[in-house]
C-alpha positions as CSV (number, residue, x, y, z in Angstrom):
1,M,78.6,149.9,94.5
2,P,75.3,151.3,94.3
3,Y,72.8,149.5,96.5
4,T,69.4,149.1,94.9
5,K,66.2,146.7,95.3
6,S,65.4,145.3,91.5
7,S,63.2,143.1,90.3
8,E,65.2,141.0,89.4
9,A,66.9,140.1,92.4
10,I,63.1,140.1,94.1
11,A,62.6,137.2,91.4
12,R,65.9,135.7,92.4
13,L,64.9,135.2,96.1
14,T,63.5,131.9,97.4
15,P,59.6,132.0,98.2
16,E,60.3,132.3,102.3
17,Q,62.8,134.5,101.2
18,F,60.2,136.8,100.0
19,R,57.7,136.4,102.8
20,V,60.3,137.5,105.0
21,T,61.8,140.4,103.3
22,Q,58.7,141.9,101.0
23,Q,56.0,140.4,103.6
24,S,57.3,141.5,106.9
25,G,57.3,137.6,107.6
26,T,59.0,136.2,110.0
27,E,61.3,132.7,110.2
28,R,60.4,130.1,112.9
29,P,63.6,130.0,115.3
30,G,66.3,127.5,115.3
31,T,65.7,127.1,111.8
32,G,67.3,130.3,110.1
33,E,70.7,128.9,107.9
34,Y,73.2,131.2,109.4
35,L,71.7,130.8,113.5
36,D,75.0,128.2,114.0
37,N,77.5,129.9,111.5
38,H,80.6,130.8,113.3
39,A,82.6,132.0,110.0
40,P,84.2,135.1,109.8
41,G,83.1,137.9,107.5
42,I,79.8,140.4,106.9
43,Y,76.0,139.7,106.5
44,V,74.4,141.6,103.3
45,D,71.2,142.3,102.3
46,I,69.6,138.9,99.8
47,V,68.0,141.9,97.8
48,S,70.2,144.8,97.4
49,R,73.4,144.2,98.5
50,E,74.1,146.6,101.2
51,P,76.0,145.5,103.9
52,L,74.5,144.9,107.8
53,F,76.3,143.2,110.5
54,A,79.7,142.0,110.8
55,S,80.1,138.1,112.5
56,S,82.2,140.5,114.8
57,D,79.4,141.6,116.3
58,K,77.3,138.7,116.1
59,F,76.5,136.9,119.5
60,E,74.6,134.1,120.9
61,S,71.3,135.2,122.3
62,G,68.9,132.0,122.3
63,C,66.4,133.7,120.8
64,G,66.0,131.1,117.7
65,W,67.4,133.8,115.5
66,P,70.8,135.7,114.4
67,S,71.4,138.1,116.5
68,F,73.9,141.3,116.1
69,T,75.0,144.4,119.1
70,K,75.1,146.6,115.8
71,P,74.8,146.9,112.5
72,I,78.4,148.0,110.5
73,V,76.6,150.7,108.7
74,P,73.8,152.3,110.9
75,A,72.7,154.8,107.9
76,Y,71.7,151.3,106.0
77,V,69.8,150.6,108.5
78,S,66.2,152.1,109.6
79,E,63.8,151.1,112.9
80,L,60.4,151.5,112.5
81,T,57.8,150.7,114.9
82,D,56.0,147.6,114.6
83,R,52.4,147.8,116.5
84,S,51.7,143.9,114.7
85,H,50.3,140.9,116.7
86,G,49.4,143.0,119.9
87,M,52.4,144.2,120.6
88,V,54.6,147.4,120.2
89,R,58.3,146.3,118.4
90,T,60.9,148.2,116.6
91,E,61.0,146.6,113.2
92,V,64.6,146.8,111.6
93,R,64.7,147.5,108.0
94,S,67.7,148.0,105.3
95,V,67.4,151.4,104.4
96,H,68.2,150.1,100.1
97,G,66.5,147.2,99.9
98,D,63.9,147.9,101.3
99,S,63.7,144.2,102.8
100,H,62.3,143.3,106.3
101,L,65.2,142.1,108.7
102,G,63.2,141.7,112.0
103,H,63.5,143.5,115.3
104,V,66.1,145.0,117.6
105,F,65.9,145.0,121.4
106,P,67.2,146.6,124.0
107,D,68.6,143.4,125.8
108,G,71.8,142.9,124.7
109,P,74.9,142.3,126.3
110,A,75.1,145.7,128.0
111,D,79.6,145.8,127.4
112,R,78.4,145.3,124.2
113,G,76.4,148.5,123.9
114,G,73.0,147.3,125.4
115,L,71.4,146.2,121.7
116,R,70.2,142.7,120.4
117,Y,68.9,142.7,117.0
118,C,67.7,139.8,116.1
119,I,67.9,139.2,112.8
120,N,66.4,137.0,109.8
121,S,68.7,134.4,108.1
122,A,65.8,134.5,105.1
123,S,66.8,138.4,104.8
124,L,70.8,138.1,104.6
125,R,73.6,136.5,102.6
126,F,76.9,135.8,104.0
127,V,80.1,137.0,102.7
128,H,82.7,135.3,104.1
129,R,86.1,137.4,105.0
130,D,88.4,135.3,102.0
131,D,85.8,136.9,99.4
132,M,84.7,140.0,100.7
133,Q,87.3,142.1,98.8
134,A,86.6,140.3,95.8
135,Q,82.9,141.3,96.4
136,G,83.2,144.8,96.4
137,Y,83.4,144.9,100.4
138,G,87.0,144.9,100.9
139,E,86.5,148.5,103.1
140,Y,84.7,146.4,106.1
141,L,87.7,143.6,106.3
142,N,88.4,146.0,109.3
143,Q,84.9,145.0,111.0
144,V,85.9,141.3,110.9
145,K,88.0,139.8,113.2
146,E,88.8,136.4,114.0
147,I,86.8,134.4,116.1
């Protein structure tokens, strides 16, 4: 399945999804749709549909945004230096969709690699494990464990 950014996909975004993904915005902490999602499945880019994170790698960080220890396919996530707001952080963007996802920090669980991918729900779409095969994500089923 080709993962691409299209004008049709951009046109379908809600104002909040557009602000976050296309204008590098951030949703208010504690407000994201997927913050408390504990269902098994994967999170894909809202624009390009490329697979980004698995529920098996999601953890409660207390930061107010969904947090993950690693991407499903590291090649689908790019990291850029972000010097906005008087800070130096590492921005995370999807490679094919070029969507702003959030930031990655070195304060994640040490026993799981030490990283915390702090991701905006507005940049994601959740695909439940039961729907992954039908939606073309069957090859990633082995990365989704029962929670």
